[in-house]
N, C-alpha and C positions, 0 to 999 in steps of 0.2 A: 532725565534721558544720563543713560551711561555716557561719563566720560569719554572722549574719544583720542584714539591714537594712544595708549596706554598700554597697548598689549606688548609689544616690541621697540628696541630702539630704532631710528632714522625718523495700711490702714491698719495705722493701728487700728487693732480690735475694739469695737465699740463694748463698756460695760452693758451687760445685757439687763433689763428689768421687766419684770410683767407682774401684772396686776390681775387676781382671781377672784371672781365673784361668784360664791354659792349659793343655794337656795335652799333652804331649810324651813317647811313647813309655810310656804309663801313667803318669807321673809328673807331679805337679801345680805348674804352675810360677806362683808368686804374684807380680804385678807390684805396684810401689809405688802408692800412692795419688796422684793427679793434682789439680793445684790449678785453678782455675777456666779459666786459659788453655788448659791438657792436657784441661780435660773439654771443650772445646768442641768436639773433634774424634771425641766418641765420644758425641756427641748422640743418636746413632741408637738406640742402648742405654736411654738415659735416660727416665725415669717421674718424672712431676710430683706433687707431694704432694697428697692432698687436705686439704683444710683443713676446720675446722669452726664453722658460724656456730650463733651461740643465738639463739633468736627472739626480739625484745623486744615491748612494747605498741607496736601501732600499723605493725609491721610486716606486709607482703602479701610473695608468692612474687615478684611483679613489683618491689616497690621492692628486694628483695634481691639478686635475679638481675642489675639494672641496678647496685646497687652492686659487687656482686662481679664484673661483668663474665664474668658466665655465657653461653656461647656458645649458644644455642640458646634463651635467655630462661628464663622463669617456666616454661614447659612441660616445657625439659631437667631444670630444679631440683627439677619436681613428681614427674617420672619416674625423678629418683633419689634423691628422698627418700619414695616414696610410702606406705611404711611408716610412716615416724615422722610424716605427714603426715595420714593417714587419707583416706578416701574424698571428702572435702570440702577442695578445694584454695583454696577460699576463707575457708577459717576455721583459721588458723595458733593455736597453744595457746602460748601465753610459755612461753621454758624451754626448747623443743623445740630439740634441735640437728639440724641439717640437715649433709651432706656435700656441701661444693664443692669442684669441681674434679675429678679425677680422672688414671689414666693417659695417658702421653702417646702419640701413634700413632708407632710406630717405622719406619713406609712414608717412605721421602724424598720420595714423591709425597702425602703425605697433606695436609701445609698446603697444599698447591695446591689439593686437594681440597674441603678443609673451606672454603678462600675461597671456590670454585665454588660450595658448596652456601650458604654466608651470603649472596652475590650472589643468587642463586634465590629465597632466603626472601625477602628486602627487595623483589625484583620483584613476586611473588607478595603479599606483604602491602601493596603498592601500588594493588591492584585490588582491596582488600577494606576500602574506606574510601567512605562517600558524605557526599552535602552533608547537612546537617540539617533544610532545607526544600525546597520547589521555591517561590521564590521571589524577589522582587527585594531584592537588598541596601540598608539605609538607613543610618544613622548607623556610621563606620566606627571600626576599632579604634582607640585612643589618642586620638581626636579629645578637647580640650581646654574648659572649660566649669566653672562653678562649679554647675550643677545635679548634678554626680556627686563624689559626697566625697571619692573619690580626687582630684581634681582634673584627671580623664581617663577615657575611656571603656575600661572594663574588658575591653570584648567587641565583638562586630559583631550591628546587629539586622538584621531582616528583616523587610520591611512586607508582612506577609501578613493576612488578615481570621481573625477567631475561627472557632477548628475546623478549621485545617489541620494535615493529618497532620505532625508533629513526628518526626525519627528519629534512632538513635543513628547517628552517625559512623563506628563501627567496632565489632567485637565487645570486650565489656566487662561487667564486676558493675554494677549498680547498687548505689550506697554509698548513697543517701539519697534521701528523696523528702519531697514536703510544703511546707508555707510558707517560706521562704526572706526573710522580712522584705519590702524594698524590692522584692525580686524577686519576690514571689507566690509561685504555686504554680512549683517546681522540680524538678527531677531532676539529680544528678550521677553519673558513670560511671565506672569506673576503667580503664583500657583497658592491653592486654598491655606496653605501651612505656612504662608509668610516667604518662603523662598520665592528666589526667582531661578529660572535658567537661562544662559546664553547661549547662543550657535553663532561661529565665526567664521568669516573666510568663503559664505555661501555663492553659489554661482548664477542662483533665482531665487526669490521669495514670493510664496503663495499665501502669505496671510497681509492681515492689514492691522495698523494701532487699533484697539478697541474690538477684536474679536476674540470670540472664545474659540478655545479648541480642547480637545479631549486627549488621553494618554493615545500613542501610539499614531495618532492625526501625521499625517503628511503638511511641515510647513514652508518647506524649501527644498533646494538640489544643494548639494555639496559643490564646493568649487575651491578655485586657489586666488579670490579676491585679498586684498589687503596686503600685509607683509607675510610672506609664505616662501617655501622654497619649491614647496609644490603641493596639489592637492590635497587635504584632508580636512577633517571639520575639526574645530576647536570650540569645546563644550566645558560650559563652568555653571557651576552650582555659587548662587549668592544672597546674603541674608540682605540685602537692598538692590536695586536695580544697577545700582552704579560699581564702576571698577574698584577694584581692593577689598571689597568686602567677601571674598569667595571663601568657600567651604571646600572638603575635599568631593568632586566629584561623585567618583566611584565609589566611596565609602557612604556618600549620601543614596546614590540608586543602590547597593547591597543594604541598605535598613530597610528599603523598602522592597525587598525580596527581588531585587533585578541586578543579574550578574551579567557585567559589561567588559 
């Protein structure tokens, strides 16, 4: 859960070894094992080991996929471990063992094809983001001053009247809702890339913890709850669900094709 009331004051690689057996005139000929340098010439027939990851407290599929550098992200990780995870990808049981990785493609053109697919996926993802509100931006991220407990503004403010529609910036899962101390009523959403978005000072909330939301979906109405001088939306992007892990939210949106 996000910290309350802190917005304003008041492998190493393994050496490859390959054994090749050739058949000549019905007789099997065993070739010697090769060291790392020789194995490089035989990569077309090699397979990558599948590793096992044991779920710990606080883990999510997106966090694991990011930490383990899983191609295809949490969706691929879930696809490979449906039997272990179960029907609800948002609830991982501590101690469950997940398979990470798999056989390498022996096709000489597979790496290029995979790179093309990943580039395509990133292009598509950039179109799956939205601005949190339709309104003018107020106080910028990083502004310094004594009115913030951290010494600087941890999000970006949007100057909008109470009751303005507040939207999720991307597909994700709601991880918390309700009172956020100085943030007033807030919503925090986890996204597939491992980032979290936070929306503060809301007048009403239209989603609940555990809900899945889409980019541009209304999740709340803006307001002036918490420690404010007037109605506005306080918007953050974080690397965890907690206060203090903020990144520049406007730059983050820009990276995903959204000008806010």
